[in-house]
N, C-alpha and C positions, 0 to 999 in steps of 0.2 A: 835437587832431583824433582822433576815434575811428576804430576799425578800418574801419568801413563808409565813412567819409569818405575814408580812405586808399585804399580800393579804388576809389572814384569818381575820386579824383585820379589814380591809376594808369591807369585807362581813358581819362581825358582826355589824358594824355600819349601813350598808344598811338594814340588817334584823331588826334592832332596829328603823328604820325610819329616821336615820341620813344619807340620801342619798347623799347630797352634800359633807359631810365630807368623806364618804366612797369612792366616786368617786375621790375626791381630793387625797386620799391616793393611789388609784389605778393608777392615772396618774403620781404620783411621782415614783411609782414602774416601770412604763413604761419607764421613763426617765433613770432609772438605769439598765434596762434589755437588752439594745441594743446589748450586746455582749454575751448574755446567751439565746440560742435558747429554752432551756427547760422552762425558766421562761416566755419568750415570748409566747410560746405555751399555757402555763397555763393561762396566761392573756387573750389570744384570746378566750379561752373557757369561761372564766369568763365573758368577755364583750359580748360574744354571748348569754349566758344564761341571761344576763341583758337586752338583746334587742338592744345592740349597735353594729349592724352588720357591719357598716363601720369601726369601730375601730378594731373589730375582724379580718376583711379582711386585713386591713392595717398591723396589727401585723404579720399575716401569710406571707404577701409579704416581710416583713423585715427579715423573716427567710430563704428566698431563698439562700443567700450566705452560710448558715450553713448546708444545706441539706446533704452534703458529710460527715458531722460529725455525722449524726444520725445513729443509728442502724437500721436494717431492720424493726424491730417492731415499732420503733419510726417513721420511714419514712412512714410505712403503716398507722399508726395512724394519722400522719400529713396529708397525701393525702386523707384519708377518711373524715377528718374534712373539708378539702378544697372542696371536692366533695359535702359535705352537704351544705356548703355555696352557691355553684353553683346551687344546686337544688332550694334553697330559691330564687335565682335570676332568676330562669327559664332557666338556661343554662344546660339543660338536657343531651345533646349530650356530652358536655365537662365533666360533672359529670360522665356519663356512662363510658367514656374512662378511667377516673381516677380510678374508682372503679374496672373495669376489671383488670387494671394493679396492683392494690392493691391485688387482689385475686391471681394474678400470682406470686406475691411476698410471699404471706402468705395465702394459699388456705382456711384455716379454720378460718379466721378473720370474726367473726359473724357480727359485725356492718357494715362492707363493704357489705356483702352479703344481709343484710336486706335493706340497702339503694338501692342496685342494684334492689332488688325485688320491692321496692317502685316505682322506675323509670319505670320498665316494667309494673307495675299496672297502672301508670299514662298513659302509652302508650297503655293501653288496651290489654296487652299481659300477662294474668295471668298464662298461661302454662309455659312460660319462667321464671316468678317470682317464681313459685312453684319449678321448676327444681333447681334453685340456693339454695332455702331454704331446699329442701330435701337433697341436697348435704351436707349441714352443718350437718344434722342429721346422715348422713352416717359416718362422722368423730367423732361426739359426740352426741349421742342420748339424753343426759341430757340437753336439751335446751328448757325450757318451753316457753320462749318468742317466739322462732321460731315456736314451735308447735301451739301456740295460733294464730299466724298470719296465718299459713297454714290452720288451722281449719276455720278461718274466710273467707279465700279465697275460700276454698272448699264448704262452705255453699253457698256463693254467686254463685258459678259455678254449684250448684246442684249435687256435687259429695259427697253425704251424708255419704257413708261408709268410705271414706278417712277422712272426717271431724270427724266422731265418733272415729276413730282410734287415732287421735291426741288429742282429748278432753279427752279420757280415761287416758292419761299420765299426765293430769293437776291436777288430784285429789291429794290433799295434798301439792300443790305448792302455791306460792304467786298468781298464776293465777287462782286459784280454783273458786273465785267469778265470774271472767270474763268468765270462762268456763261454769258456770251455765247459764249465759246469752246466750252464744253461743248455749248451748244444748237446751235451750228454743226456740231459733230461728230455730234450726234444727227440733225440734218437730213440730213447726208451719209449716215449709215447708213440713213436712210429712203429714200434716193435722190433727195431734194429738193436736187439739186446747185446749182440757181440760187439758191435761198434761202440755202443754206449758204454759197455763195460771197460773197453780199452781206453776210452776217453776219461772215464772216471778214474781209472788207474793212473793215467797221465797227470791228472790234476793233483792226485795225492802225492806224486813224486816231488812236487814243488810246493804244495800247500795242503798239508794233512789236516783237513778240517772235517767237521761232522757231516756236512752235506756230501762230501766225497766218499767217506766211509759208508754212508747209508746207500748212496748210489751203487757203489761196488757190491755191497751186500745184496741189494734188491736184484740187480741184473744177474748176479751169480745164481740167485735163487731161480730166476726166470730161465736161465740156461741149464739148470739142473746141476750146477756145481755147488753141491750142498755144503761141503766142508769149507769152501771158500766163503760162502754166505755166512756161515757161523763165524769164521775167522774175522771177516771185516765187520760184522755186526758186533762181535765181542770187543774189537778195537774201538768201535764207536762208544760202547758202554764204558770202556776205560776212560774215554775222553769226556763223556757226558753220562754219568751213571743214572740219570733220571729221564733218558731219551726213550719215550714210550715206543716210538717206531722201531727202534733197535730191538726191543724185546719182542715185538711182533714178528719181525723178519727172522730173527734167530730161532724163535720157537717154531715158526713154520718150517724152517730148514730141519730142525731137530725132529719135528713130527714126521716129515717125509723120510727121515733116516730111520724111523721107527723108535726113536728115543722119547716115548711119550711122557715118561715121568719127568725127565729133564725139561721138556717143553712145558709141562704143567707147572713145574717149579718157577720157571722164568715168568710165565703168565701170572702166577699168583703174586709174584714180587711186583709186577706192573700194576696189578689190580689193587694192591695195597697203597700204591702211590696215587692211583686215580680210579676209584671204583665206579665212576660215572661213565667211563669209556665203553661204549656199546660193543665195539669189536672185540675188546679184551674179554668182556663179560660173556659174550656169545661163544667165543673160542673156548673159554674155560668149561662151558657146558658141554661142548662137543668133545673136548679132550677127556673130561671125566666120564662121559658116556662111553668113549672108546676104551677106557680103562676098566669099564664095568662098574664104576662107582656111581650108581644112579641116585643114591641119597645125596652125595655132594653136588651132583649135576642138578638135582632138584633145588638145592639150596641156592646155587648160583642163578637158576632160572627164576626163583622167587625174588631174588634181589633185582634181577633185570626187570621183572614186571613191576616191582615197587617203584623203581626209578624211571622206567620208560614206558609204562603201560603195556598192555598185551598186544604186541605187533603180530603180523602173520607168522613171522619166524618163531616168535615165542609160543604161538598157538601150536605150531608144528612140533616143537620140542615138548610142549605140554602133553600132546597126544603120544609122542614117542616114549615119554617117561611115565605115561599112564597116571598123570596127576589129575585129580578131580577138582 
């Protein structure tokens, strides 16, 4: 059995729940791979996927003496993976330099361009991210993963026509279900809440995921279907109990239904999970005020001021609550 077969055997053990045996086989392969950069690279990817980042990084470092032996494509793949590890470690500048050099060596290497776009998005530079992704499509228009990412960025940036152009290409691809979600979000941004709601419902029928439940809940709230908003938001909380957005939309629906105590209870639960969330904190001030509990409203206001300083909204509440 060659080293690659042993790696496959190890992964089979891990998938079958025999983790220790699988890792033991992998570590044996590591010991025999020190003069084989291809096997070391394969192993580094395997350990990365298993969450053993330190081992993956160590194997990449052991490959350094062999880099001159790699083809251009292999070198680009190696450096892209090294950049991905650096992104995970928060070394964005180093990863950025690595990826730019990768694209200079192989301009149409999609994975490097996508990672580069991710970095620019982290740095709040979506226009630069889009430029790199659009360049990929110039060389090869048949890239559904790239089109999906671009559509999502353009929706966030309110460039709706550009988003629609890319979504149209995703029909009939493996990204079609995701594209439906993106189309629903786009319709919601347009203000077409009825159409968006129907499309979110359609996506839930085949793929009941968090984003679909949130979309159904939000659009139901926009349409004034308050019980539906609560229903789908509650379904989302069953799926993801720590989803802050779900607490917000359900509490908003309950507030509109006049169920202020229940809305407050949900908001307080969300506040306990994340007391730095401005919108939750401000909404608690408002709900407490509506319930006539100025003392608790004042306490939440003081927390807001301590965490976020005295904004204009905080000043207005301070006046309303007659806090000196």
